[in-house]
C-alpha positions as CSV (number, residue, x, y, z in Angstrom):
1,X,90.2,90.0,120.7
2,X,91.1,86.2,120.6
3,X,87.5,85.2,120.1
4,X,86.8,87.3,117.3
5,X,90.3,86.4,115.5
6,X,89.0,82.7,116.1
7,X,86.0,83.2,114.5
8,X,87.1,84.8,111.6
9,X,90.1,82.5,111.1
10,X,87.3,79.3,110.8
11,X,85.3,81.2,108.4
12,X,84.5,79.3,105.3
13,X,83.2,79.9,102.0
14,X,81.2,82.5,101.1
15,X,81.4,83.9,104.5
16,X,85.1,84.3,104.3
17,X,84.9,86.1,100.7
18,X,82.3,88.3,102.1
19,X,84.2,89.5,105.2
20,X,87.8,90.2,102.8
21,X,85.0,92.0,100.3
22,X,84.1,94.1,103.1
23,X,87.3,94.7,105.0
24,X,88.6,96.1,101.3
25,X,86.1,98.1,100.9
26,X,86.5,99.3,104.5
27,X,90.1,100.4,104.1
28,X,88.8,103.1,101.3
29,X,87.7,105.0,103.8
30,X,91.1,106.3,104.8
31,X,91.6,107.5,101.3
32,X,90.6,110.9,100.1
33,X,88.2,112.8,100.4
34,X,86.9,111.0,103.7
35,X,91.0,110.5,105.2
36,X,89.7,108.1,108.3
37,X,92.8,106.2,108.5
38,X,91.7,104.1,111.3
39,X,89.5,102.5,109.4
40,X,92.9,100.5,108.1
41,X,93.7,99.5,111.8
42,X,90.1,96.7,111.3
43,X,90.7,96.2,107.8
44,X,94.6,95.2,108.0
45,X,93.9,92.6,111.3
46,X,91.2,91.5,109.7
47,X,93.1,90.4,106.3
48,X,95.9,88.8,108.8
49,X,93.6,86.5,110.6
50,X,91.9,85.5,107.3
51,X,94.9,84.6,105.9
52,X,95.9,82.7,108.9
53,X,93.4,80.4,108.2
54,X,93.7,80.1,104.3
55,X,95.4,77.1,104.5
56,X,95.9,73.9,101.9
57,X,96.9,70.3,101.9
58,X,100.3,69.8,103.0
59,X,100.3,67.2,100.2
60,X,99.4,69.8,97.6
61,X,101.9,71.8,95.5
62,X,103.2,75.0,96.1
63,X,100.6,76.7,93.5
64,X,97.1,74.8,95.1
65,X,98.4,75.4,98.8
66,X,98.8,79.2,97.8
67,X,95.5,79.5,96.2
68,X,93.6,79.8,99.5
69,X,95.8,83.2,100.3
70,X,95.7,84.2,96.4
71,X,91.4,84.2,96.8
72,X,91.1,86.0,100.0
73,X,93.9,88.8,98.5
74,X,91.7,88.9,95.4
75,X,88.3,89.4,97.4
76,X,90.0,92.1,99.5
77,X,91.3,93.8,96.5
78,X,87.6,93.4,94.9
79,X,86.3,95.3,97.9
80,X,89.1,98.0,97.7
81,X,89.5,98.5,93.8
82,X,85.5,98.9,93.8
83,X,84.8,101.0,96.4
84,X,87.9,103.0,95.6
85,X,87.2,103.6,91.8
86,X,83.0,102.7,91.2
87,X,83.6,107.0,89.9
88,X,85.2,106.2,86.5
89,X,82.1,105.3,85.5
90,X,81.0,108.8,85.6
91,X,83.3,109.9,82.8
92,X,81.1,107.3,80.7
93,X,77.7,109.0,81.5
94,X,79.2,112.4,79.9
95,X,77.9,111.1,76.8
96,X,75.6,108.1,78.2
97,X,74.0,107.4,74.9
98,X,76.9,106.1,73.2
99,X,79.1,105.0,76.1
100,X,76.6,103.8,78.8
101,X,76.8,100.5,77.7
102,X,80.4,100.0,79.0
103,X,79.5,101.1,82.4
104,X,79.8,97.7,84.0
105,X,83.0,97.0,82.4
106,X,84.8,100.1,84.0
107,X,83.1,100.1,87.4
108,X,83.3,96.4,88.1
109,X,85.7,95.1,84.8
110,X,88.7,97.5,86.6
111,X,88.9,97.2,89.9
112,X,88.1,92.6,89.2
113,X,91.6,93.1,86.8
114,X,93.6,95.3,89.5
115,X,92.2,92.7,92.3
116,X,94.8,90.2,91.3
117,X,97.8,92.8,92.4
118,X,96.8,92.0,96.1
119,X,96.2,88.3,95.1
120,X,99.7,88.3,94.3
121,X,100.6,90.4,97.1
122,X,98.6,87.6,99.9
123,X,100.2,85.0,98.0
124,X,103.7,86.0,98.5
125,X,102.9,86.7,102.0
126,X,101.8,83.5,102.4
127,X,105.1,81.8,101.2
128,X,106.7,83.2,103.9
129,X,104.0,83.0,106.7
130,X,104.1,82.5,110.4
131,X,102.3,82.3,113.4
132,X,104.1,85.6,114.7
133,X,105.1,89.4,113.7
134,X,107.3,87.3,111.0
135,X,103.6,87.7,109.3
136,X,102.9,90.8,110.1
137,X,106.6,91.6,107.9
138,X,105.5,88.9,105.3
139,X,102.3,91.1,104.5
140,X,103.9,94.2,104.2
141,X,106.7,93.2,101.7
142,X,103.8,91.6,100.2
143,X,101.7,94.5,99.4
144,X,105.1,96.5,98.9
145,X,105.7,94.2,96.2
146,X,102.2,94.3,94.7
147,X,101.8,98.3,94.5
148,X,105.3,98.4,93.0
149,X,104.1,95.9,90.2
150,X,101.0,98.2,90.0
151,X,103.5,101.4,89.4
152,X,104.2,99.7,85.5
153,X,102.6,96.6,84.7
154,X,100.0,96.5,81.9
155,X,101.3,100.4,81.3
156,X,100.3,100.9,85.4
157,X,97.8,102.6,87.5
158,X,98.7,103.1,91.0
159,X,95.6,104.8,91.8
160,X,95.2,104.8,96.0
161,X,98.1,102.9,96.8
162,X,97.6,102.1,100.1
163,X,100.6,104.3,101.4
164,X,98.1,107.5,100.9
165,X,95.8,106.4,103.6
166,X,98.9,107.0,105.8
167,X,99.6,110.6,104.5
168,X,96.2,112.2,105.2
169,X,97.5,116.1,106.1
170,X,101.1,117.3,105.6
171,X,102.1,116.6,108.8
172,X,101.4,113.2,108.3
173,X,103.3,113.0,104.6
174,X,106.9,114.4,105.3
175,X,108.2,110.4,105.6
176,X,107.6,109.9,102.1
177,X,110.4,112.4,101.2
178,X,112.4,110.3,102.5
179,X,111.2,106.8,102.3
180,X,109.2,107.1,98.9
181,X,106.2,105.3,98.0
182,X,107.6,101.9,97.5
183,X,109.0,102.1,101.7
184,X,105.6,103.7,102.5
185,X,103.4,101.4,101.4
186,X,105.3,98.5,103.1
187,X,105.4,100.4,106.3
188,X,101.8,101.8,105.9
189,X,100.7,98.1,105.8
190,X,103.1,96.9,108.2
191,X,102.0,99.0,111.0
192,X,98.2,99.2,110.2
193,X,98.3,95.2,110.7
194,X,100.1,94.9,113.7
195,X,96.9,94.9,116.1
196,X,96.6,91.5,114.9
197,X,98.8,90.6,117.3
198,X,96.5,91.2,120.2
199,X,94.9,88.0,119.4
200,X,97.8,85.7,119.9
201,X,100.5,85.5,122.6
202,X,103.2,85.9,120.7
203,X,105.5,88.9,120.2
204,X,102.7,91.4,121.5
205,X,105.2,93.5,123.5
206,X,107.2,93.5,120.4
207,X,104.5,95.1,118.2
208,X,103.6,97.6,120.8
209,X,106.9,98.6,121.0
210,X,106.6,98.7,117.0
211,X,103.7,100.8,117.2
212,X,105.4,103.5,119.8
213,X,108.2,103.6,117.9
214,X,107.0,104.0,114.5
215,X,103.7,106.3,114.8
216,X,105.5,109.0,117.0
217,X,108.4,109.0,114.6
218,X,106.2,109.5,111.2
219,X,104.2,112.3,113.4
220,X,107.6,113.9,114.7
221,X,109.8,113.9,111.6
222,X,106.6,115.5,110.0
223,X,106.2,117.7,113.3
224,X,109.8,118.8,112.7
225,X,110.5,118.9,109.0
226,X,107.1,121.5,108.9
227,X,108.7,123.5,111.8
228,X,111.8,123.6,110.6
229,X,113.1,126.6,108.5
230,X,112.6,126.9,105.0
231,X,115.9,127.6,102.8
232,X,115.7,131.3,101.6
233,X,114.0,131.6,98.0
234,X,116.8,132.2,95.8
235,X,114.1,133.6,92.9
236,X,110.0,133.7,92.9
237,X,107.8,133.5,90.4
238,X,103.7,135.2,90.2
239,X,101.4,133.0,88.9
240,X,97.9,132.9,88.4
241,X,95.7,129.5,88.2
242,X,92.6,129.7,86.0
243,X,89.8,127.1,86.6
244,X,87.0,127.7,83.7
245,X,84.7,125.1,85.0
246,X,83.7,124.0,81.4
247,X,80.8,121.7,81.1
248,X,81.8,118.9,79.3
249,X,78.6,118.6,77.2
250,X,80.0,121.7,75.5
251,X,83.6,120.8,75.5
252,X,84.1,120.0,72.0
253,X,80.9,122.0,70.4
254,X,81.6,124.2,67.6
255,X,78.9,126.8,68.6
256,X,80.4,127.8,72.2
257,X,84.2,127.4,71.4
258,X,84.4,131.4,70.9
259,X,82.5,131.7,74.4
260,X,84.7,129.1,76.1
261,X,87.5,131.1,74.7
262,X,86.6,134.1,75.9
263,X,85.7,133.1,79.4
264,X,89.6,131.9,79.6
265,X,90.9,134.8,77.9
266,X,88.3,137.1,80.9
267,X,89.9,135.3,83.7
268,X,93.3,136.0,82.7
269,X,93.2,139.7,82.2
270,X,91.5,140.4,85.4
271,X,92.8,142.4,87.8
272,X,95.0,141.1,90.2
273,X,93.7,139.9,93.4
274,X,94.8,142.6,96.4
275,X,98.0,142.2,97.9
276,X,99.8,140.2,94.4
277,X,101.7,141.7,91.7
278,X,100.9,141.0,87.7
279,X,101.0,137.3,87.0
280,X,104.2,136.5,85.4
281,X,102.5,132.7,84.5
282,X,99.5,132.4,83.9
283,X,98.4,128.4,83.7
284,X,95.3,126.3,81.9
285,X,94.0,123.6,82.2
286,X,94.2,120.3,80.3
287,X,93.3,120.9,76.6
288,X,91.3,124.0,77.8
289,X,92.2,125.8,74.3
290,X,88.8,124.4,72.4
291,X,89.7,124.1,69.0
292,X,93.4,123.7,67.0
293,X,95.7,126.7,66.9
294,X,96.4,125.5,63.0
295,X,92.6,126.2,62.8
296,X,92.6,129.3,64.5
297,X,95.6,131.7,64.0
298,X,94.0,134.3,64.9
299,X,93.4,133.1,68.8
300,X,96.9,133.3,69.1
301,X,97.0,136.9,68.1
302,X,94.4,137.7,70.7
303,X,96.8,135.9,73.1
304,X,99.3,138.0,72.2
305,X,97.6,141.0,72.9
306,X,96.2,139.6,76.3
307,X,99.5,138.5,77.7
308,X,101.5,142.1,79.1
309,X,104.9,142.3,78.8
310,X,106.9,139.7,80.1
311,X,104.2,137.4,80.8
312,X,103.7,133.9,79.3
313,X,101.1,131.7,79.3
314,X,101.0,127.7,79.3
315,X,97.9,126.2,78.1
316,X,96.6,122.4,77.7
317,X,95.8,122.3,73.9
318,X,95.2,119.5,71.4
319,X,98.5,119.6,68.9
320,X,98.3,118.7,65.8
321,X,101.1,116.9,63.6
322,X,101.0,116.2,59.6
323,X,98.9,118.7,58.4
324,X,95.4,119.0,57.6
325,X,92.5,116.8,59.2
326,X,91.5,115.5,56.0
327,X,95.0,114.1,56.1
328,X,95.1,110.3,57.2
329,X,98.7,110.6,58.7
330,X,97.5,113.4,60.8
331,X,98.5,112.8,64.4
332,X,97.1,114.6,67.6
333,X,98.9,115.1,71.1
334,X,97.7,115.7,74.3
335,X,100.0,118.8,75.1
336,X,100.9,121.7,76.8
337,X,102.5,124.4,75.0
338,X,103.8,127.9,76.2
339,X,102.8,131.2,74.9
340,X,104.8,134.7,74.9
341,X,103.7,138.2,75.1
342,X,104.1,138.5,71.0
343,X,101.8,135.6,71.3
344,X,104.4,132.8,69.6
345,X,104.6,129.3,70.9
346,X,107.9,128.9,72.1
347,X,107.6,125.5,73.7
348,X,105.5,122.8,73.7
349,X,105.2,119.4,75.7
350,X,103.3,116.2,74.5
351,X,101.7,113.6,76.8
352,X,104.0,110.7,77.3
353,X,101.4,108.2,79.2
354,X,98.3,107.8,78.2
355,X,95.4,106.6,79.4
356,X,94.5,103.2,77.8
357,X,90.9,103.2,76.4
358,X,90.7,106.9,77.5
359,X,93.1,108.7,75.0
360,X,94.0,105.6,72.7
361,X,92.9,102.3,72.2
362,X,95.1,99.6,73.1
363,X,95.5,96.9,70.6
364,X,93.6,98.8,68.0
365,X,93.6,95.8,65.1
366,X,92.5,93.1,67.3
367,X,89.8,95.3,69.3
368,X,88.9,97.5,66.6
369,X,87.2,94.4,64.8
370,X,84.8,93.8,67.7
371,X,83.9,97.7,67.0
372,X,85.9,99.1,69.9
373,X,86.6,102.6,70.6
374,X,88.2,104.9,72.7
375,X,85.8,105.9,75.0
376,X,85.6,109.4,76.7
377,X,88.7,111.7,75.8
378,X,87.5,113.5,72.8
379,X,86.7,113.2,69.3
380,X,90.3,112.1,68.4
381,X,92.8,109.8,69.5
382,X,95.9,110.8,71.0
383,X,99.8,109.9,69.7
384,X,102.1,109.7,72.9
385,X,105.1,111.9,73.0
386,X,108.6,110.9,72.7
387,X,109.8,112.6,76.1
388,X,109.5,115.2,78.6
389,X,111.0,118.4,79.2
390,X,110.9,121.4,81.3
391,X,109.7,124.7,80.2
392,X,111.5,127.8,80.6
393,X,110.0,130.5,82.1
394,X,111.1,133.9,83.0
395,X,114.3,134.1,85.1
396,X,115.5,130.8,84.1
397,X,113.1,129.1,86.3
398,X,112.1,125.8,84.9
399,X,108.8,123.9,85.0
400,X,108.3,120.5,84.5
401,X,104.6,119.4,83.2
402,X,102.6,116.2,83.8
403,X,99.3,116.1,82.2
404,X,96.5,114.8,83.8
405,X,97.2,111.1,85.6
406,X,100.5,111.1,84.7
407,X,101.1,113.0,88.2
408,X,99.8,109.6,89.9
409,X,103.6,107.8,89.0
410,X,106.0,108.3,91.7
411,X,109.0,107.1,89.2
412,X,107.7,109.5,86.6
413,X,107.8,112.6,88.4
414,X,110.8,112.8,89.6
415,X,112.5,116.3,90.1
416,X,115.5,118.0,91.0
417,X,117.6,121.0,91.3
418,X,119.1,119.8,88.1
419,X,116.2,119.1,86.2
420,X,113.0,121.8,87.3
421,X,111.9,123.7,90.1
422,X,108.6,123.3,89.9
423,X,106.0,120.7,89.0
424,X,103.0,121.6,86.7
425,X,100.0,119.3,86.6
426,X,97.4,120.2,84.2
427,X,93.8,118.2,84.4
428,X,90.6,117.9,83.2
429,X,88.7,116.0,86.4
430,X,85.2,117.6,85.0
431,X,84.8,113.9,83.7
432,X,84.4,112.9,87.4
433,X,81.8,115.6,88.5
434,X,81.8,116.1,92.8
435,X,83.1,112.5,93.2
436,X,85.7,110.9,95.4
437,X,88.1,111.0,92.3
438,X,89.0,114.6,91.7
439,X,89.7,114.8,95.6
440,X,92.2,111.2,95.0
441,X,94.0,112.6,91.9
442,X,94.7,116.1,94.1
443,X,96.2,114.1,96.8
444,X,98.0,112.0,95.0
445,X,99.5,115.0,92.8
446,X,100.2,116.9,96.7
447,X,102.4,114.0,97.5
448,X,104.3,114.2,94.5
449,X,105.5,118.2,95.6
450,X,106.2,116.9,99.0
451,X,108.6,113.3,97.6
452,X,110.5,115.8,95.4
453,X,110.7,119.1,97.8
454,X,109.4,121.3,94.7
455,X,105.9,123.5,94.7
456,X,103.5,121.7,92.4
457,X,101.2,124.6,89.9
458,X,97.6,122.7,89.3
459,X,95.1,123.8,86.6
460,X,92.2,122.0,86.7
461,X,89.3,122.7,84.3
462,X,86.7,122.2,87.1
463,X,88.4,121.0,90.7
464,X,91.1,120.8,92.1
465,X,93.2,123.6,91.1
466,X,95.5,124.7,93.8
467,X,99.3,126.2,94.4
468,X,100.8,123.4,97.1
469,X,104.3,124.4,98.5
470,X,107.1,121.9,98.7
471,X,105.8,120.3,101.8
472,X,102.1,119.7,101.0
473,X,100.5,122.9,102.5
474,X,98.0,124.3,100.3
475,X,98.7,127.8,99.6
476,X,95.5,128.5,97.6
477,X,93.0,126.3,95.7
478,X,89.7,126.5,94.1
479,X,87.0,123.8,95.0
480,X,85.3,121.7,92.7
481,X,82.6,123.6,90.3
482,X,84.3,126.7,91.4
483,X,84.7,129.1,88.0
484,X,88.0,131.5,88.7
485,X,91.4,132.1,89.1
486,X,93.5,132.1,92.0
487,X,96.8,134.3,92.0
488,X,99.9,133.4,94.4
489,X,103.4,134.2,94.8
490,X,105.5,131.3,94.7
491,X,108.7,131.0,96.1
492,X,111.1,129.1,94.7
493,X,113.5,126.9,96.0
494,X,114.5,123.1,96.1
495,X,113.6,121.3,99.5
496,X,114.2,118.0,98.6
497,X,115.7,115.9,101.4
498,X,117.2,112.9,99.2
499,X,117.5,112.4,95.7
500,X,114.7,110.5,93.7
501,X,117.4,108.2,93.1
502,X,118.4,107.5,96.9
503,X,114.3,107.4,98.0
504,X,114.3,104.5,95.5
505,X,117.2,102.9,97.4
506,X,115.4,103.6,100.8
507,X,112.3,102.4,99.6
508,X,114.5,99.0,98.5
509,X,116.1,98.7,101.9
510,X,112.5,98.9,103.7
511,X,111.2,96.1,101.5
512,X,114.2,94.0,102.0
513,X,114.3,94.3,105.7
514,X,110.7,93.0,105.9
515,X,111.3,89.9,103.4
516,X,114.6,89.0,105.8
517,X,112.6,89.5,108.8
518,X,109.2,87.5,107.8
519,X,112.0,84.7,105.7
520,X,113.9,84.3,109.0
521,X,111.3,83.7,111.3
522,X,109.4,81.8,108.9
523,X,112.4,79.3,109.0
524,X,112.3,79.7,112.2
525,X,109.3,78.3,112.6
526,X,109.7,75.3,110.2
527,X,112.9,74.3,112.1
528,X,110.9,74.7,115.3
529,X,108.3,72.5,114.5
530,X,110.5,69.8,112.7
């Protein structure tokens, strides 16, 4: 191990960059759908050894001394995001004649930009670097900070945060209900990087002891949590989730809209599966209604006739405000609407966090001069909603809806007994086909259920639609490319261990402990050298 570490430390030039790139790409194997978390026990020790050799001249200023560490982290991040996000390009091939030109910008440009966050992570870590376990704590703190910044800077895109690598199955998901993603990201890097100590003589026993404590604690907490008796359900809900698997080439084709709508109606009205009651709630995916209700009021009448007494439909729609489409002031929203058994829209929630370039064009005036336009979402540009609120279901049950990738933001998806009892996520992952993207998206939604301790109802146009219980277990699901509906009886009970605010505090305390440990050992090393 010492010989391997020595060779990695002494690498220079393009060889260092290549090893960093490959180490980052290897770490993606720990994410869905591969879930091979052991890959990170190789990737992060390699990164530690590369940073051991990323030293600047003592006479240089701080920025120049940190540049080698930043570059290593950037290459690691570029490999990680390129290998983990290449599937984004699939959306541009749906209408290849119009958008294939943007493929390099999506497949390569996005990883190029996101890699800067991991460059920041390694630069911050190098500031607190030492020759012992302190550098492991420094790296964990740096990555925890970078992943936190990725949650909100430049509208935010915390996709495939490194903490998800430590949570491939429900047994290993339960700790996040206490630490939050902030703490999980930092702890995951700390644990993954500990084997780097095997190449040195200092703190090897301490590192082994921490592995023996932290890993069993992570597994043991999950086991106890899953084995513990669940709180008695105060209420329950019979749900039907519809997955129509509509071909995106037909999505906005006026000639097939009635056929798509008829398919949705047929799946919604079918006889309940054996052992299930009549669904009280029917859930349709994002933008599943293939026309504007303002243009087709007869569709609402048909829905009222389809829905039985006491049934409700929550459907993803495009909602129009401001008059006719010819009106320049017309605005469109990516929304969900609640429709009762009389065919009346009784509530609506608009998407608040839109996808840049996909649903709207940022810096419209500037980029529009260059002929740029939104790329993939549909035939119109969306406006962002002002606020999110729960939708009241039968029996007073409140469901909090999140549209598409809104569900990947931990601080956005905060649910407690005072706000809602169910998370609803509607999406259209058909843009990405049978690639890792839909699996990664579902995993992040699954973690939101565990964090908040409430059930998740997820409807996708094409995979993965599912019902997930408050501890992350999949009660039923439809695979990618499957067309159908699933019926589920969902007990309603809040099983959160701590509040969202306390999770945030716990995560920050973990970050603070790592920062203090790395700073203390860094200062101690400096004093020893002097």
